[in-house]
N, CA, C and O of each residue as an XYZ file, in Angstrom:
520
protein
N       5.543    -13.650    -12.334
C       4.910    -11.906    -12.615
C       4.671    -12.169    -10.930
O       4.158    -13.219    -10.541
N       5.080    -11.149    -10.035
C       5.050    -10.741     -8.824
C       5.162     -9.229     -8.615
O       5.586     -8.430     -9.450
N       4.777     -8.983     -7.534
C       5.143     -7.809     -6.597
C       6.191     -8.023     -5.638
O       6.214     -9.051     -4.961
N       7.371     -6.800     -5.496
C       8.144     -6.978     -4.059
C       7.880     -5.558     -3.255
O       8.153     -4.410     -3.607
N       7.341     -5.977     -2.220
C       7.813     -4.712     -1.214
C       9.064     -4.656     -1.057
O       9.845     -5.569     -1.326
N       9.528     -2.883     -0.320
C      10.656     -3.063      0.112
C      10.700     -1.543      0.874
O      10.112     -0.594      0.355
N      11.427     -1.398      2.117
C      11.433     -0.310      2.783
C      11.298     -0.425      3.711
O      11.715      0.554      4.331
N      10.511     -1.861      4.883
C      10.175     -1.503      6.250
C      11.546     -1.672      6.829
O      12.715     -1.864      6.494
N      10.662     -1.473      8.037
C      11.966     -1.582      9.190
C      11.713     -0.926     10.604
O      10.605     -0.820     11.129
N      12.820     -0.534     11.097
C      12.192     -0.213     12.840
C      12.262      1.471     12.706
O      13.027      1.757     11.784
N      11.774      2.492     13.258
C      11.990      3.627     13.228
C      11.424      3.867     14.916
O      11.200      2.984     15.744
N      11.303      5.214     15.066
C      10.936      6.095     16.302
C       9.606      6.459     15.760
O       9.267      6.517     14.578
N       8.893      6.701     16.857
C       7.437      7.513     16.273
C       7.747      8.729     16.232
O       8.514      9.350     16.967
N       7.100      9.102     15.297
C       7.526     10.802     14.576
C       8.326     10.571     13.402
O       8.381     11.511     12.609
N       9.144      9.206     13.037
C       9.786      9.062     11.905
C       9.301      8.995     10.769
O       8.082      9.156     10.699
N       9.962      8.772      9.670
C       9.259      8.433      8.029
C      10.014      7.082      7.995
O      10.887      6.572      8.697
N       9.388      6.743      6.994
C       9.784      5.189      6.060
C       9.046      5.957      4.632
O       8.255      6.847      4.319
N       9.876      4.974      4.092
C       9.089      4.982      2.327
C       8.782      3.743      1.990
O       9.886      3.214      1.863
N       8.215      3.183      1.831
C       7.733      1.775      1.083
C       7.414      1.403     -0.622
O       6.487      1.760     -1.349
N       8.468      0.638     -0.855
C       8.398      0.563     -2.262
C       7.544     -0.499     -2.726
O       7.394     -1.407     -1.909
N       6.827     -0.643     -4.044
C       6.096     -1.632     -4.605
C       6.395     -1.988     -5.788
O       5.997     -1.315     -6.739
N       6.927     -2.780     -5.915
C       8.002     -2.845     -7.546
C       7.404     -4.442     -8.221
O       7.468     -5.583     -7.765
N       6.915     -3.975     -9.294
C       6.245     -4.921     -9.980
C       7.667     -5.949    -10.750
O       8.609     -5.260    -11.142
N       7.780     -7.230    -10.914
C       8.661     -7.929    -11.695
C       7.937     -8.884    -12.922
O       7.264     -9.848    -12.557
N       8.037     -8.694    -13.881
C       7.687     -9.515    -15.201
C       6.491     -8.833    -15.515
O       5.993     -9.463    -16.447
N       5.704     -7.788    -15.199
C       4.503     -6.964    -16.030
C       4.786     -5.944    -15.663
O       5.750     -5.692    -14.941
N       3.853     -5.038    -16.174
C       4.078     -3.434    -16.331
C       2.849     -3.318    -15.416
O       1.832     -4.002    -15.529
N       3.151     -2.024    -14.163
C       1.958     -1.870    -13.315
C       0.854     -0.785    -13.983
O      -0.129     -0.399    -13.350
N       1.134     -0.396    -15.222
C       0.611      1.064    -16.367
C      -0.855      0.071    -16.037
O      -1.630      0.938    -15.635
N      -1.686     -1.364    -15.993
C      -2.955     -1.238    -16.617
C      -3.483     -1.524    -14.835
O      -4.652     -1.896    -14.731
N      -2.959     -1.420    -13.957
C      -3.091     -1.663    -12.398
C      -3.216     -0.445    -11.592
O      -2.480      0.522    -11.390
N      -4.378     -0.797    -11.198
C      -4.395      0.212     -9.351
C      -3.532     -0.732     -8.274
O      -3.233     -1.918     -8.135
N      -3.370      0.263     -7.751
C      -2.228     -0.555     -6.836
C      -2.447      0.579     -5.257
O      -2.339      1.781     -5.014
N      -2.842     -0.812     -4.411
C      -3.308     -0.212     -2.727
C      -2.049     -1.138     -1.898
O      -1.402     -2.157     -2.142
N      -2.128     -0.209     -0.871
C      -1.735     -0.444      0.282
C      -2.247     -1.337      1.469
O      -3.458     -1.397      1.684
N      -1.842     -1.650      1.818
C      -2.427     -2.638      3.022
C      -1.592     -2.965      4.345
O      -0.431     -3.372      4.299
N      -2.274     -2.753      5.486
C      -1.491     -3.184      6.509
C      -2.304     -4.091      7.606
O      -3.490     -3.997      7.920
N      -1.530     -4.796      7.984
C      -2.016     -5.594      9.245
C      -1.463     -5.431     10.456
O      -0.248     -5.405     10.654
N      -2.250     -5.326     11.234
C      -1.491     -5.238     12.595
C      -1.725     -6.702     13.241
O      -2.635     -7.448     12.880
N      -0.689     -7.043     14.344
C      -0.644     -8.030     15.013
C      -2.057     -8.301     15.530
O      -2.747     -7.501     16.162
N      -2.464     -9.841     15.085
C      -3.796    -10.615     15.431
C      -5.215     -9.683     14.924
O      -6.255     -9.628     15.580
N      -4.948     -8.904     13.459
C      -6.052     -8.045     13.222
C      -6.236     -8.085     11.891
O      -5.206     -8.351     11.271
N      -6.976     -7.952     11.395
C      -7.562     -8.194      9.840
C      -6.731     -6.837      9.021
O      -6.451     -5.718      9.450
N      -6.511     -7.404      7.825
C      -6.057     -6.582      7.195
C      -6.701     -5.439      6.382
O      -7.626     -5.847      5.680
N      -6.430     -3.969      6.280
C      -6.661     -3.071      6.402
C      -6.203     -2.040      5.293
O      -5.172     -1.400      5.497
N      -6.769     -1.891      4.380
C      -6.568     -0.644      3.347
C      -6.068      0.700      3.950
O      -6.701      1.436      4.708
N      -4.985      0.852      3.534
C      -4.429      2.106      3.553
C      -4.265      3.220      2.748
O      -4.424      4.386      3.110
N      -3.950      2.842      1.668
C      -4.033      3.945      0.422
C      -4.142      3.390     -0.769
O      -3.654      2.262     -0.707
N      -4.456      3.576     -1.597
C      -4.709      3.650     -3.221
C      -4.494      4.362     -4.353
O      -4.996      5.486     -4.380
N      -3.778      3.939     -5.440
C      -3.988      4.579     -6.810
C      -4.084      4.137     -7.662
O      -3.497      3.124     -8.043
N      -5.178      5.032     -8.445
C      -6.148      4.443     -9.898
C      -4.676      3.962    -10.916
O      -3.487      4.224    -10.732
N      -5.246      3.300    -11.833
C      -4.130      2.489    -12.885
C      -3.889      4.214    -14.120
O      -2.933      4.381    -14.878
N      -4.474      4.703    -14.023
C      -4.588      6.068    -15.238
C      -4.734      7.541    -14.654
O      -3.659      8.021    -15.015
N      -5.106      8.106    -14.275
C      -5.588      9.252    -14.274
C      -4.656     10.011    -12.282
O      -4.555     11.157    -11.842
N      -4.390      9.185    -11.931
C      -3.676      9.444    -10.497
C      -4.223      9.720     -9.692
O      -3.860     10.415     -8.744
N      -5.711      9.007     -9.973
C      -6.311      9.247     -8.499
C      -5.834      8.902     -7.633
O      -4.906      8.162     -7.959
N      -5.966      9.056     -6.085
C      -5.786      8.478     -4.954
C      -6.520      8.599     -3.703
O      -6.655      9.693     -3.154
N      -6.862      7.829     -3.367
C      -7.910      7.542     -1.755
C      -6.862      7.292     -0.732
O      -5.990      6.438     -0.897
N      -6.943      7.971      0.229
C      -6.196      7.452      1.678
C      -7.362      7.357      2.514
O      -8.360      8.074      2.589
N      -6.891      5.936      3.346
C      -7.545      6.473      4.646
C      -8.211      7.124      5.605
O      -7.143      7.485      6.099
N      -8.931      7.559      6.253
C      -8.520      8.849      7.265
C      -7.901      8.755      8.354
O      -7.542      9.713      9.040
N      -7.699      7.393      8.643
C      -6.860      7.186      9.655
C      -5.359      7.546      9.727
O      -4.695      7.557     10.763
N      -4.855      7.879      8.318
C      -3.603      8.064      8.091
C      -3.689      9.281      7.031
O      -2.573      9.433      6.534
N      -4.414      9.989      6.632
C      -4.609     11.024      5.914
C      -3.513     12.138      6.653
O      -3.281     12.235      7.858
N      -3.014     12.814      5.706
C      -2.136     14.023      5.876
C      -0.885     13.454      6.351
O       0.094     14.199      6.407
N      -0.760     11.968      6.776
C       0.272     11.519      6.786
C       1.156     10.501      6.319
O       2.278     10.135      6.671
N       0.166     10.055      5.224
C       1.041      9.195      4.512
C       0.365      9.734      3.120
O      -0.720     10.315      3.115
N       1.018      9.513      2.116
C       1.095      9.764      0.649
C       1.439      8.621      0.117
O       2.359      7.885      0.475
N       0.453      8.427     -1.019
C       0.621      7.061     -2.439
C       1.102      7.971     -3.712
O       0.333      8.865     -4.068
N       2.081      7.827     -4.271
C       2.277      7.878     -5.435
C       3.304      6.790     -6.477
O       4.227      6.033     -6.180
N       2.785      7.057     -7.521
C       3.299      6.228     -8.716
C       4.353      6.635     -9.907
O       4.322      7.688    -10.544
N       5.412      5.425    -10.083
C       6.405      6.129    -11.076
C       6.866      5.301    -12.118
O       7.918      4.666    -12.202
N       5.892      5.408    -12.922
C       5.522      4.701    -14.287
C       7.152      4.098    -14.808
O       7.312      3.052    -15.438
N       8.083      4.883    -14.445
C       9.629      4.585    -15.755
C      10.067      3.689    -14.708
O      10.654      2.745    -15.237
N      10.035      3.585    -13.495
C      10.420      2.257    -12.220
C       9.487      1.493    -11.726
O       9.663      0.714    -10.790
N       8.427      1.671    -12.332
C       7.289      0.527    -12.539
C       7.023      0.186    -11.006
O       7.106     -0.903    -10.440
N       6.730      1.248    -10.578
C       6.856      1.289     -9.006
C       6.026      1.781     -8.335
O       5.339      2.386     -9.157
N       5.514      1.976     -7.169
C       4.425      2.620     -6.501
C       4.931      2.539     -5.663
O       5.516      1.473     -5.473
N       5.025      3.659     -4.596
C       5.696      4.378     -3.286
C       4.308      4.644     -2.158
O       3.363      5.385     -2.431
N       4.444      3.882     -0.900
C       4.003      4.729      0.069
C       4.885      5.541      1.325
O       5.364      4.907      2.266
N       5.031      7.133      1.181
C       5.284      7.769      1.876
C       4.709      7.904      3.451
O       3.544      8.247      3.649
N       5.521      7.641      4.415
C       4.723      7.706      5.967
C       5.447      8.357      6.577
O       6.582      7.935      6.796
N       5.070      9.489      7.011
C       5.645     10.265      8.051
C       4.904     10.539      9.208
O       3.686     10.364      9.164
N       5.430     10.936     10.226
C       5.040     11.255     11.693
C       4.061      9.710     12.312
O       3.019      9.468     12.920
N       5.222      8.970     11.671
C       4.535      7.292     12.373
C       4.333      7.095     13.870
O       4.999      7.598     14.775
N       3.102      6.117     13.983
C       3.041      6.144     15.473
C       3.365      4.905     15.790
O       3.993      4.173     15.024
N       2.892      4.498     17.158
C       3.329      3.148     17.700
C       1.891      2.376     16.876
O       2.272      1.394     16.239
N       0.743      2.555     16.790
C      -0.187      1.973     16.294
C      -0.040      1.150     14.505
O      -0.450      0.068     14.087
N       0.842      2.437     13.739
C       1.110      2.463     12.448
C       1.913      0.524     12.678
O       1.401     -0.344     11.971
N       2.602      0.273     13.253
C       2.918     -1.082     13.241
C       2.620     -2.138     12.802
O       1.742     -2.602     13.529
N       2.857     -2.804     12.003
C       2.430     -3.926     11.332
C       2.969     -4.433      9.876
O       3.766     -3.649      9.361
N       2.670     -5.620      9.118
C       3.276     -5.767      8.496
C       2.319     -5.280      7.125
O       1.219     -5.803      6.949
N       2.809     -4.318      6.260
C       2.785     -3.742      4.831
C       2.776     -4.608      3.769
O       3.761     -5.279      3.458
N       1.426     -4.646      3.026
C       1.202     -5.121      1.573
C       0.825     -4.533      0.825
O      -0.014     -3.695      1.156
N       1.350     -4.664     -1.045
C       0.765     -3.907     -1.688
C      -0.066     -5.046     -2.705
O       0.632     -6.047     -2.866
N      -0.975     -5.093     -3.197
C      -1.588     -4.964     -4.318
C      -1.658     -4.520     -5.243
O      -1.289     -3.346     -5.259
N      -2.155     -5.117     -6.588
C      -2.434     -4.751     -8.053
C      -3.339     -5.395     -8.490
O      -3.406     -6.602     -8.256
N      -4.317     -4.713     -9.278
C      -5.657     -5.332     -9.587
C      -6.048     -4.502    -10.836
O      -5.082     -3.862    -11.253
N      -6.932     -4.366    -11.396
C      -7.124     -3.933    -12.816
C      -8.501     -3.108    -12.696
O      -8.890     -2.457    -13.665
N      -9.435     -3.153    -11.161
C     -10.266     -2.402    -10.859
C     -10.242     -1.330    -11.029
O      -9.098     -0.880    -11.091
N     -11.251     -0.426    -11.180
C     -11.469      0.983    -11.595
C     -11.781      1.735    -10.345
O     -11.166      2.785    -10.156
N     -12.693      1.316     -9.434
C     -12.980      1.850     -8.380
C     -12.039      1.492     -7.014
O     -12.269      0.567     -6.235
N     -11.003      2.389     -6.929
C      -9.551      2.558     -5.801
C     -10.277      2.549     -4.240
O      -9.764      1.872     -3.350
N     -11.482      3.337     -3.997
C     -12.000      3.037     -2.924
C     -12.575      1.499     -2.126
O     -12.695      0.967     -1.023
N     -12.811      1.275     -3.620
C     -13.817     -0.140     -3.114
C     -12.210     -1.116     -3.171
O     -12.056     -2.104     -2.453
N     -11.303     -0.698     -3.985
C      -9.941     -1.480     -3.298
C      -9.463     -1.238     -2.082
O      -9.070     -2.103     -1.299
N      -9.492      0.380     -1.820
C      -8.873     -0.043     -0.076
C      -9.468     -0.281      0.862
O      -8.956     -0.422      1.973
N     -11.085     -0.406      0.523
C     -11.954     -0.686      1.946
C     -12.357     -2.239      1.761
O     -13.142     -2.946      2.393
N     -11.551     -2.491      0.693
C     -11.963     -4.479      0.558
C     -13.935     -4.718      0.152
O     -14.649     -5.659      0.499
N     -14.184     -3.908     -0.387
C     -15.479     -4.039     -0.493
C     -15.976     -4.718     -2.439
O     -16.940     -4.678     -3.204
N     -15.036     -5.080     -2.412
C     -15.135     -5.426     -4.268
C     -15.947     -6.948     -4.447
O     -15.848     -7.419     -5.579
N     -16.515     -7.533     -3.730
C     -17.335     -8.588     -3.530
C     -16.994     -9.744     -2.957
O     -15.800    -10.037     -2.906
N     -18.209    -10.818     -2.297
C     -17.501    -11.816     -2.240
C     -16.751    -12.747     -3.332
O     -17.020    -12.878     -4.526
N     -15.566    -13.449     -2.444
C     -14.946    -13.847     -3.589
C     -14.310    -13.663     -4.548
O     -13.818    -14.483     -5.322
N     -14.267    -11.957     -4.555
C     -13.149    -11.010     -5.617
C     -11.836    -11.289     -4.843
O     -11.824    -11.428     -3.620
N     -10.700    -11.364     -5.645
C      -9.723    -11.548     -5.712
C      -8.652    -10.561     -6.212
O      -8.612    -10.319     -7.419
N      -7.962    -10.097     -5.545
C      -6.620     -8.438     -6.465
C      -5.703     -9.527     -7.291
O      -5.140    -10.481     -6.754
N      -5.652     -9.188     -8.797
C      -4.210    -10.126     -9.280
C      -3.471    -10.315     -8.633
O      -3.382    -11.504     -8.325
N      -2.579     -9.476     -8.062
C      -1.013     -9.885     -7.181
C      -1.250     -9.189     -5.502
O      -1.912     -8.257     -5.044
N      -0.528     -9.981     -5.071
C      -0.324     -9.931     -3.746
C       1.343     -9.807     -3.439
O       2.100    -10.774     -3.535
N       1.780     -8.427     -3.049
C       3.413     -8.893     -2.575
C       3.020     -9.851     -1.192
O       1.948    -10.229     -0.718
N       4.766    -10.081     -0.719
C       4.946    -10.528      0.173
C       4.967     -9.776      1.805
O       5.185    -10.243      2.923
N       4.650     -8.495      1.342
C       4.463     -7.863      2.735
C       5.984     -7.437      3.037
O       7.053     -7.951      2.707
N       5.661     -6.285      3.800
C       7.309     -5.745      4.824
C       7.041     -5.394      6.023
O       5.995     -4.756      6.136
N       7.850     -5.665      7.323
C       7.322     -5.412      8.236
C       7.745     -3.959      8.710
O       8.899     -3.534      8.656
N       6.761     -3.332      9.133
C       7.165     -1.895     10.123
C       7.028     -1.621     11.378
O       5.887     -1.658     11.837
N       7.916     -1.348     12.070
C       7.974     -1.547     13.494
C       8.052     -0.090     14.091
O       9.135      0.494     14.059
N       7.016      0.474     14.596
C       7.464      2.033     15.273
C       7.603      2.065     16.374
O       6.689      1.390     16.848
N       8.506      2.634     17.518
C       8.821      2.441     18.882
C       8.197      3.732     19.384
O       7.926      4.594     18.548
N       7.939      3.953     20.696
C       7.411      4.757     21.299
C       8.442      5.656     22.151
O       8.024      6.572     22.859
């Protein structure tokens, strides 16, 4: 049971990418899923999260209007559509899955000391050149 990210790559500023987070060996239906990114030398930050049941989403204000998260239950996959990419979006993007109900807490990583999400992917590199 694990998560697999794909879709990263190199793109010029202003371009678009769609990242995929696919679950292998289990169903994502019962899990909230979040996308996080880590810039070189910095801590991992939440980008966007989607609830397990009713499709609620949380998108960080730094990417609001440019990034969108969605879920395809038939494909057991969650996507991060990234438009109008900027050089500061460069980093490694990870997806995580957890049975948490509070997706804002998931994205802000304020789930409590020692709390760990159920699954993390291995990450996919996004490089935006200006």
